KEMI-432891 format. One record per residue (C-alpha): z, x, y. Coordinates in pm, 1 decimal. Layout:
@zz:Z xx:X yy:Y
...
***
This chain:
@zz:9207.3 xx:11885.7 yy:18372.8
@zz:9479.3 xx:11872.2 yy:18638.5
@zz:9575.8 xx:12176.0 yy:18838.2
@zz:9881.3 xx:12344.7 yy:18692.0
@zz:10179.7 xx:12270.6 yy:18920.3
@zz:10372.2 xx:12562.0 yy:19067.7
@zz:10688.9 xx:12424.3 yy:18907.2
@zz:10806.5 xx:12148.1 yy:18679.9
@zz:10899.2 xx:11848.8 yy:18893.5
@zz:11030.5 xx:11628.4 yy:18611.6
@zz:11282.9 xx:11860.0 yy:18443.8
@zz:11395.4 xx:11833.2 yy:18084.8
@zz:11745.5 xx:11743.1 yy:18203.3
@zz:11944.9 xx:11706.6 yy:18521.5
@zz:12325.5 xx:11666.5 yy:18533.2
@zz:12444.5 xx:11322.3 yy:18642.8
@zz:12712.0 xx:11263.2 yy:18907.8
@zz:12908.8 xx:10939.7 yy:18899.5
@zz:13016.7 xx:10952.5 yy:19264.5
@zz:13391.2 xx:11022.9 yy:19242.3
@zz:13384.1 xx:11388.5 yy:19136.7
@zz:13430.9 xx:11528.8 yy:19489.0
@zz:13706.8 xx:11277.4 yy:19562.2
@zz:13905.7 xx:11372.7 yy:19253.5
@zz:13850.7 xx:11746.6 yy:19286.3
@zz:13946.9 xx:11735.0 yy:19654.9
@zz:14263.7 xx:11547.5 yy:19562.3
@zz:14349.9 xx:11807.8 yy:19299.3
@zz:14306.6 xx:12080.4 yy:19561.9
@zz:14518.9 xx:11891.3 yy:19814.2
@zz:14793.4 xx:11855.8 yy:19550.9
@zz:14763.5 xx:12229.4 yy:19469.6
@zz:14695.1 xx:12118.1 yy:19112.0
@zz:14464.3 xx:12396.5 yy:19000.7
@zz:14566.7 xx:12531.2 yy:18658.3
@zz:14582.8 xx:12351.2 yy:18326.1
@zz:14823.1 xx:12075.3 yy:18220.6
@zz:14814.3 xx:11906.9 yy:18562.7
@zz:14796.2 xx:11536.4 yy:18644.1
@zz:14418.4 xx:11515.0 yy:18611.9
@zz:14438.1 xx:11685.4 yy:18273.2
@zz:14677.8 xx:11414.2 yy:18159.1
@zz:14460.9 xx:11134.5 yy:18299.0
@zz:14152.3 xx:11275.1 yy:18130.3
@zz:14339.4 xx:11304.9 yy:17799.3
@zz:14453.7 xx:10943.0 yy:17832.4
@zz:14094.9 xx:10839.5 yy:17902.3
@zz:13976.9 xx:11019.7 yy:17590.0
@zz:14248.2 xx:10857.9 yy:17381.7
@zz:14143.7 xx:10518.4 yy:17511.9
@zz:13785.9 xx:10593.0 yy:17414.8
@zz:13849.4 xx:10746.6 yy:17072.5
@zz:14190.5 xx:10621.8 yy:16962.5
@zz:14323.3 xx:10970.3 yy:16878.2
@zz:14510.2 xx:11249.8 yy:17063.0
@zz:14300.1 xx:11508.6 yy:17244.6
@zz:14333.3 xx:11853.6 yy:17399.1
@zz:14104.2 xx:11973.7 yy:17677.6
@zz:13947.5 xx:12317.2 yy:17641.5
@zz:13733.7 xx:12548.6 yy:17849.8
@zz:13427.4 xx:12494.9 yy:17627.8
@zz:13317.5 xx:12302.8 yy:17321.0
@zz:13307.9 xx:12635.5 yy:17137.9
@zz:13675.8 xx:12685.7 yy:17216.3
@zz:13749.8 xx:12341.3 yy:17076.3
@zz:13575.0 xx:12435.7 yy:16752.6
@zz:13772.3 xx:12760.4 yy:16732.6
@zz:14095.7 xx:12567.4 yy:16789.2
@zz:14009.0 xx:12328.4 yy:16507.5
@zz:13917.8 xx:12606.2 yy:16267.0
@zz:14232.3 xx:12809.4 yy:16334.5
@zz:14448.3 xx:12497.3 yy:16291.9
@zz:14316.4 xx:12464.7 yy:15935.5
@zz:14497.9 xx:12790.7 yy:15846.4
@zz:14240.9 xx:12888.3 yy:15584.1
@zz:14226.9 xx:13230.8 yy:15421.1
@zz:13978.2 xx:13503.2 yy:15521.4
@zz:13673.5 xx:13473.1 yy:15299.3
@zz:13707.0 xx:13096.2 yy:15257.6
@zz:13383.2 xx:12904.8 yy:15310.7
@zz:13290.2 xx:12619.1 yy:15541.9
@zz:12963.4 xx:12426.3 yy:15510.0
@zz:12757.0 xx:12376.9 yy:15826.0
@zz:12405.5 xx:12244.7 yy:15879.6
@zz:12158.9 xx:12525.4 yy:15933.2
@zz:11997.0 xx:12331.3 yy:16216.4
@zz:12267.4 xx:12337.8 yy:16482.0
@zz:12389.4 xx:12535.5 yy:16780.0
@zz:12533.7 xx:12874.4 yy:16691.7
@zz:12889.3 xx:12774.0 yy:16788.4
@zz:12916.0 xx:12549.3 yy:16482.1
@zz:12899.7 xx:12862.6 yy:16268.0
@zz:13024.1 xx:13139.4 yy:16498.2
@zz:13360.4 xx:12965.0 yy:16544.2
@zz:13428.5 xx:13039.2 yy:16177.2
@zz:13394.7 xx:13413.1 yy:16219.5
@zz:13694.5 xx:13424.1 yy:16454.6
@zz:13913.3 xx:13318.6 yy:16160.1
@zz:13742.6 xx:13541.1 yy:15901.9
@zz:13565.8 xx:13244.3 yy:15742.1
@zz:13214.0 xx:13229.5 yy:15598.1
@zz:12953.8 xx:12972.6 yy:15703.9
@zz:12749.3 xx:12826.8 yy:15418.0
@zz:12422.5 xx:12671.3 yy:15534.6
@zz:12302.6 xx:12329.2 yy:15418.5
@zz:11978.6 xx:12145.5 yy:15487.2
@zz:11925.6 xx:11852.7 yy:15724.5
@zz:11739.7 xx:11522.3 yy:15719.8
@zz:11396.7 xx:11518.0 yy:15880.7
@zz:11433.4 xx:11188.4 yy:16066.5
@zz:11781.3 xx:11246.3 yy:16212.1
@zz:11813.8 xx:11628.5 yy:16195.5
@zz:12166.1 xx:11556.4 yy:16069.1
@zz:12337.6 xx:11723.2 yy:15776.5
@zz:12183.4 xx:11606.3 yy:15448.0
@zz:12492.7 xx:11494.3 yy:15259.3
@zz:12339.7 xx:11538.0 yy:14913.1
@zz:12225.0 xx:11887.0 yy:15009.3
@zz:12575.9 xx:11959.5 yy:15131.3
@zz:12728.4 xx:11884.6 yy:14792.0
@zz:12475.0 xx:12108.6 yy:14621.1
@zz:12597.4 xx:12419.6 yy:14808.4
@zz:12972.0 xx:12371.3 yy:14753.5
@zz:13125.4 xx:12676.3 yy:14585.5
@zz:13467.5 xx:12769.0 yy:14446.9
@zz:13587.5 xx:12895.9 yy:14788.9
@zz:13451.8 xx:12607.6 yy:14996.0
@zz:13735.8 xx:12451.1 yy:15193.0
@zz:13580.2 xx:12245.8 yy:15473.4
@zz:13261.0 xx:12101.4 yy:15618.3
@zz:13151.3 xx:12065.9 yy:15979.8
@zz:12898.1 xx:11781.6 yy:16014.3
@zz:12706.7 xx:11775.2 yy:16342.9
@zz:12611.2 xx:11438.2 yy:16493.3
@zz:12273.7 xx:11553.6 yy:16620.6
@zz:12156.5 xx:11387.1 yy:16943.9
@zz:12458.6 xx:11156.4 yy:16919.6
@zz:12349.1 xx:10987.0 yy:16595.1
@zz:12621.2 xx:10983.4 yy:16330.5
@zz:12599.4 xx:11165.8 yy:16001.1
@zz:12650.6 xx:10932.0 yy:15703.4
@zz:13026.5 xx:10977.9 yy:15725.6
@zz:13110.7 xx:10739.4 yy:15443.3
@zz:12901.3 xx:10932.9 yy:15192.7
@zz:13021.2 xx:11263.9 yy:15334.5
@zz:13386.0 xx:11165.6 yy:15313.3
@zz:13343.7 xx:11057.4 yy:14950.8
@zz:13208.0 xx:11401.1 yy:14861.5
@zz:13470.6 xx:11577.9 yy:15074.1
@zz:13749.1 xx:11387.5 yy:14898.3
@zz:13602.9 xx:11467.9 yy:14557.4
@zz:13603.3 xx:11839.9 yy:14633.0
@zz:13916.9 xx:11855.8 yy:14848.4
@zz:13731.5 xx:11949.5 yy:15167.9
@zz:13858.1 xx:11902.3 yy:15522.0
@zz:13610.8 xx:11739.7 yy:15763.6
@zz:13582.5 xx:11870.2 yy:16121.6
@zz:13321.4 xx:11678.0 yy:16319.1
@zz:13104.8 xx:11861.4 yy:16569.6
@zz:13047.5 xx:11566.9 yy:16803.1
@zz:12930.0 xx:11786.1 yy:17090.3
@zz:12640.2 xx:11542.8 yy:17143.5
@zz:12839.1 xx:11237.7 yy:17048.6
@zz:13071.3 xx:11109.2 yy:17321.5
@zz:13016.5 xx:10735.7 yy:17349.1
@zz:12865.6 xx:10719.0 yy:17000.3
@zz:13017.2 xx:10535.2 yy:16703.7
@zz:12990.9 xx:10504.2 yy:16327.5
@zz:13095.7 xx:10168.4 yy:16182.0
@zz:13294.8 xx:10105.2 yy:16497.3
@zz:13479.2 xx:10437.9 yy:16498.0
@zz:13429.0 xx:10690.4 yy:16774.6
@zz:13238.7 xx:10999.5 yy:16671.8
@zz:13480.8 xx:11290.4 yy:16660.1
@zz:13766.8 xx:11065.2 yy:16546.4
@zz:13657.5 xx:11003.6 yy:16185.6
@zz:13727.8 xx:11337.1 yy:16015.6
@zz:14060.2 xx:11519.4 yy:16028.1
@zz:13952.6 xx:11671.9 yy:16360.6
@zz:13654.3 xx:11650.3 yy:16592.5
@zz:13506.3 xx:11820.1 yy:16895.2
@zz:13331.6 xx:11712.6 yy:17215.7
@zz:13138.3 xx:11939.6 yy:17452.7
@zz:13125.5 xx:11879.9 yy:17827.7
@zz:12860.5 xx:12140.0 yy:17908.8
@zz:12638.3 xx:12040.2 yy:18198.9
@zz:12361.1 xx:11942.8 yy:17955.5
@zz:12579.9 xx:11675.4 yy:17792.7
@zz:12603.5 xx:11304.6 yy:17878.3
@zz:12954.6 xx:11356.6 yy:18019.1
@zz:13015.9 xx:11692.3 yy:18184.6
@zz:13258.3 xx:11914.3 yy:18369.4
@zz:13001.7 xx:12195.3 yy:18394.7
@zz:13170.4 xx:12378.0 yy:18109.2
@zz:13442.4 xx:12221.9 yy:17898.9
@zz:13534.3 xx:12064.9 yy:17570.5
@zz:13792.2 xx:11859.4 yy:17384.3
@zz:13957.0 xx:11879.9 yy:17045.7
@zz:14035.0 xx:11542.2 yy:16887.5
@zz:14304.9 xx:11539.3 yy:16619.1
@zz:14320.0 xx:11237.0 yy:16390.2
@zz:14526.5 xx:11403.1 yy:16117.6
@zz:14875.8 xx:11462.8 yy:16255.3
@zz:14951.7 xx:11759.4 yy:16028.0
@zz:14715.7 xx:11976.9 yy:16234.3
@zz:14862.9 xx:11885.1 yy:16571.9
@zz:15147.2 xx:12137.2 yy:16590.1
@zz:14928.2 xx:12433.2 yy:16490.5
@zz:14658.9 xx:12331.3 yy:16737.9
@zz:14914.1 xx:12303.4 yy:17018.1
@zz:15043.2 xx:12655.4 yy:16953.0
@zz:14691.8 xx:12799.7 yy:16931.9
@zz:14595.3 xx:12614.0 yy:17251.0
@zz:14882.3 xx:12768.4 yy:17450.3
@zz:14849.6 xx:13141.6 yy:17373.5
@zz:15056.8 xx:13121.7 yy:17056.4
@zz:15358.3 xx:12965.1 yy:17231.2
@zz:15551.5 xx:12640.6 yy:17193.1
@zz:15488.4 xx:12552.5 yy:17558.8
@zz:15356.4 xx:12205.7 yy:17468.3
@zz:15699.0 xx:12115.0 yy:17331.5
@zz:15860.8 xx:12254.3 yy:17646.3
@zz:15638.4 xx:12039.3 yy:17869.0
@zz:15741.8 xx:11732.4 yy:17669.4
@zz:16109.6 xx:11821.8 yy:17721.1
@zz:16173.5 xx:11888.4 yy:17351.1
@zz:16301.6 xx:12243.1 yy:17415.0
@zz:16453.5 xx:12411.3 yy:17722.5
@zz:16243.4 xx:12728.7 yy:17714.6
@zz:15920.1 xx:12823.4 yy:17545.6
@zz:15836.3 xx:13153.1 yy:17377.7
@zz:15573.9 xx:13328.5 yy:17168.4
@zz:15580.8 xx:13199.2 yy:16809.8
@zz:15233.8 xx:13251.0 yy:16660.1
@zz:14867.5 xx:13333.0 yy:16704.9
@zz:14661.9 xx:13173.2 yy:16977.4
@zz:14466.6 xx:13211.3 yy:17297.4
@zz:14440.0 xx:13042.7 yy:17635.7
@zz:14203.7 xx:12750.1 yy:17587.9
@zz:14333.7 xx:12537.5 yy:17877.6
@zz:14086.8 xx:12358.0 yy:18102.5
@zz:14186.0 xx:12388.3 yy:18469.3
@zz:14298.1 xx:12071.7 yy:18645.5
@zz:14006.6 xx:12113.8 yy:18888.1
@zz:13760.6 xx:12072.3 yy:18602.3
@zz:13970.3 xx:11795.1 yy:18451.9
@zz:13945.7 xx:11608.8 yy:18783.5
@zz:13567.5 xx:11639.6 yy:18773.0
@zz:13570.0 xx:11534.3 yy:18406.5
@zz:13783.0 xx:11226.5 yy:18471.9
@zz:13525.1 xx:11091.3 yy:18716.2
@zz:13265.8 xx:11131.0 yy:18442.5
@zz:13478.6 xx:10979.6 yy:18165.1
@zz:13531.7 xx:10666.3 yy:18372.6
@zz:13158.1 xx:10599.7 yy:18346.2
@zz:13092.8 xx:10661.5 yy:17974.6
@zz:12974.3 xx:10305.9 yy:17909.4
@zz:12739.3 xx:10302.8 yy:18208.6
@zz:12594.6 xx:10643.3 yy:18122.7
@zz:12538.7 xx:10546.5 yy:17758.9
@zz:12367.0 xx:10220.1 yy:17858.3
@zz:12128.3 xx:10398.1 yy:18093.9
@zz:12033.6 xx:10653.7 yy:17832.2
@zz:11989.0 xx:10381.6 yy:17572.5
@zz:11728.1 xx:10215.3 yy:17795.4
@zz:11543.0 xx:10545.3 yy:17833.4
@zz:11560.6 xx:10617.9 yy:17458.7
@zz:11422.7 xx:10277.1 yy:17362.4
@zz:11143.4 xx:10297.2 yy:17617.8
@zz:11022.5 xx:10619.9 yy:17455.4
@zz:11061.9 xx:10474.7 yy:17107.3
@zz:10853.7 xx:10165.4 yy:17191.3
@zz:10582.7 xx:10363.5 yy:17369.7
@zz:10540.3 xx:10617.9 yy:17089.2
@zz:10578.4 xx:10385.7 yy:16789.3
@zz:10199.9 xx:10337.5 yy:16748.3
@zz:10150.0 xx:10713.2 yy:16702.0
@zz:10430.4 xx:10725.0 yy:16445.4
@zz:10261.2 xx:10440.0 yy:16259.0
@zz:9943.8 xx:10648.3 yy:16255.4
@zz:10132.3 xx:10948.6 yy:16114.3
@zz:10078.2 xx:11160.9 yy:16424.9
@zz:10448.3 xx:11218.0 yy:16487.2
@zz:10788.7 xx:11129.6 yy:16343.5
@zz:11031.8 xx:10932.5 yy:16557.0
@zz:11409.1 xx:10977.1 yy:16536.9
@zz:11598.4 xx:10726.5 yy:16323.5
@zz:11924.7 xx:10557.3 yy:16417.5
@zz:12076.8 xx:10417.4 yy:16095.8
@zz:12217.3 xx:10062.5 yy:16113.3
@zz:12578.8 xx:10183.9 yy:16083.4
@zz:12540.3 xx:10396.3 yy:16397.3
@zz:12576.2 xx:10332.0 yy:16769.2
@zz:12413.1 xx:10638.7 yy:16920.2
@zz:12529.4 xx:10815.8 yy:17233.7
@zz:12156.5 xx:10857.5 yy:17310.8
@zz:12213.3 xx:11218.1 yy:17408.2
@zz:11842.2 xx:11289.2 yy:17399.1
@zz:11515.7 xx:11167.6 yy:17249.9
@zz:11298.8 xx:11382.3 yy:17026.5
@zz:10980.7 xx:11369.1 yy:16824.5
@zz:10874.1 xx:11574.7 yy:16526.1
@zz:10513.4 xx:11685.3 yy:16540.5
@zz:10316.5 xx:11750.2 yy:16218.9
@zz:10280.1 xx:12123.3 yy:16283.4
@zz:10417.1 xx:12395.8 yy:16509.3
@zz:10076.7 xx:12436.0 yy:16677.0
@zz:10061.8 xx:12065.5 yy:16763.1
@zz:10415.0 xx:12082.0 yy:16901.1
@zz:10321.4 xx:12374.8 yy:17122.3
@zz:10002.5 xx:12202.7 yy:17234.7
@zz:10197.6 xx:11892.8 yy:17343.8
@zz:10459.4 xx:12103.8 yy:17521.9
@zz:10191.1 xx:12295.5 yy:17713.5
@zz:10006.8 xx:11972.3 yy:17794.8
@zz:10319.9 xx:11821.1 yy:17947.2
@zz:10404.4 xx:12133.1 yy:18143.0
@zz:10055.9 xx:12137.5 yy:18294.8
@zz:10144.8 xx:11797.0 yy:18434.9
@zz:10475.3 xx:11911.2 yy:18580.2
@zz:10688.9 xx:11774.9 yy:18296.4
@zz:10957.6 xx:11981.9 yy:18129.2
@zz:10991.3 xx:11936.9 yy:17754.8
@zz:11220.6 xx:12142.4 yy:17535.8
@zz:11230.9 xx:12267.9 yy:17180.5
@zz:11571.2 xx:12338.5 yy:17026.8
@zz:11755.9 xx:12560.4 yy:16781.4
@zz:11641.6 xx:12839.5 yy:16557.0
@zz:11764.5 xx:12746.4 yy:16209.2
@zz:12077.3 xx:12955.2 yy:16161.4
@zz:11986.2 xx:13079.8 yy:15815.4
@zz:11674.0 xx:13240.0 yy:15966.7
@zz:11860.1 xx:13411.7 yy:16252.2
@zz:11982.0 xx:13770.1 yy:16235.9
@zz:12341.5 xx:13654.3 yy:16274.5
@zz:12307.9 xx:13390.8 yy:16005.9
@zz:12165.1 xx:13641.2 yy:15759.5
@zz:12442.4 xx:13887.5 yy:15840.9
@zz:12744.4 xx:13656.2 yy:15839.8
@zz:12642.5 xx:13344.5 yy:15648.4
@zz:12554.4 xx:13233.9 yy:15297.5
@zz:12237.0 xx:13054.7 yy:15189.2
@zz:12250.5 xx:12904.2 yy:14840.8
@zz:11940.7 xx:12684.3 yy:14853.5
@zz:11604.9 xx:12653.3 yy:15018.7
@zz:11632.6 xx:12476.0 yy:15356.3
@zz:11281.8 xx:12340.4 yy:15420.8
@zz:11381.1 xx:12055.7 yy:15652.0
@zz:11580.2 xx:12279.9 yy:15884.5
@zz:11277.6 xx:12509.0 yy:15909.6
@zz:11042.7 xx:12217.0 yy:15970.5
@zz:11261.0 xx:12069.5 yy:16244.3
@zz:11296.9 xx:12408.7 yy:16410.9
@zz:10922.0 xx:12461.2 yy:16434.4
@zz:10805.1 xx:12104.5 yy:16506.0
@zz:11065.4 xx:11931.5 yy:16724.9
@zz:10997.1 xx:11848.3 yy:17089.3
@zz:11233.0 xx:11677.5 yy:17333.6
@zz:11086.0 xx:11504.6 yy:17641.6
@zz:11298.1 xx:11450.1 yy:17953.7
@zz:11591.7 xx:11219.4 yy:17877.2
@zz:11876.1 xx:11223.8 yy:18126.6
@zz:12090.3 xx:10960.9 yy:18293.8
@zz:11913.2 xx:10971.0 yy:18631.5
@zz:11558.8 xx:10969.7 yy:18492.2
@zz:11383.1 xx:10697.6 yy:18690.9
@zz:11156.9 xx:10439.0 yy:18533.0
@zz:10862.6 xx:10573.6 yy:18732.3
@zz:10922.5 xx:10932.8 yy:18618.9
@zz:10967.5 xx:10824.0 yy:18259.4
@zz:10647.3 xx:10623.6 yy:18279.8
@zz:10472.0 xx:10935.2 yy:18404.0
@zz:10597.1 xx:11121.3 yy:18095.9
@zz:10486.1 xx:10837.1 yy:17868.1
@zz:10144.2 xx:10820.9 yy:18034.6
@zz:10098.3 xx:11194.0 yy:17980.1
@zz:10190.9 xx:11159.5 yy:17613.5
@zz:9945.4 xx:10869.3 yy:17578.4
@zz:9677.7 xx:11091.0 yy:17733.2
@zz:9754.6 xx:11368.3 yy:17485.4
@zz:9742.0 xx:11148.7 yy:17176.9
@zz:9434.2 xx:10955.8 yy:17288.9
@zz:9231.1 xx:11263.6 yy:17376.4
***
């Protein structure tokens, strides 16, 4: 057995720099363009519109973008919104700010995405919306979901936090439902350290989102020259991303295609190397349906049991390789049991929670480091 390293030397993730971040941020400083709504904010918004085809607003975090979307819906306290149980807490906690109730639905085992049939089974008389999460940048079956949403009169808000650069039937993730959200946290493919964006495809939500975005004022109309002075007109908060962060973000957005291509190569190298073990039933590989172009946010495997997952994670760490698990299923968390509703058993969410493992998958992962990870996984499965 190898000697345990003092530290992991192949981390689970490492933020990628495109090379122009310092140039753009320095320019923003030289221009004294520091707060929100500056020139780099506008350039980043234009870049997002070019990528997605819909208007966007930059926010301080992806969570803020979700809160903006939810408040723009103008639902009534006590109304329900369906979310997958296997997701980051923000997908559900954003609802609490508007007095709404998260209803948990199960996920698919091979994508960890919202199970659309399971979603329909938990719709109740007060259900008003659904927030599908494109896990790891692989699209939910949006056609089937939209059919069910239309049948029940539900609004669709996509949580595409993992999804920038991904597509479903040619449409950008985040731009398929009425609204969608990106996250630019440092762990994401495209980052500004912290940050997010709200995408608005359905124009009827734009005015409310603008007011909520600007502390309950009509300042957005003022900046467009539609009124001569802005004032307080409604509820809201300050969700503006600073122009310094927007400058950093713009440098990243200019390289979306390159970043996605690099991560695709890494993803497929793992998939090819581990396919024999999936064929033997020793793990489950992630599935990318034919209608989907993934963002390749990360790669993951599903081990048969929790103990086998933990054994593989420990084995990799002994060899200096960082591998990560992921979320606690929300319906099993203290917050989920306090604030949410569970109307059905959620066995897949529980299985994914206890058995998922994510090896290193980041834009700057070298072929030699990835091969070292693959070799270690071969060693584990062949032992």
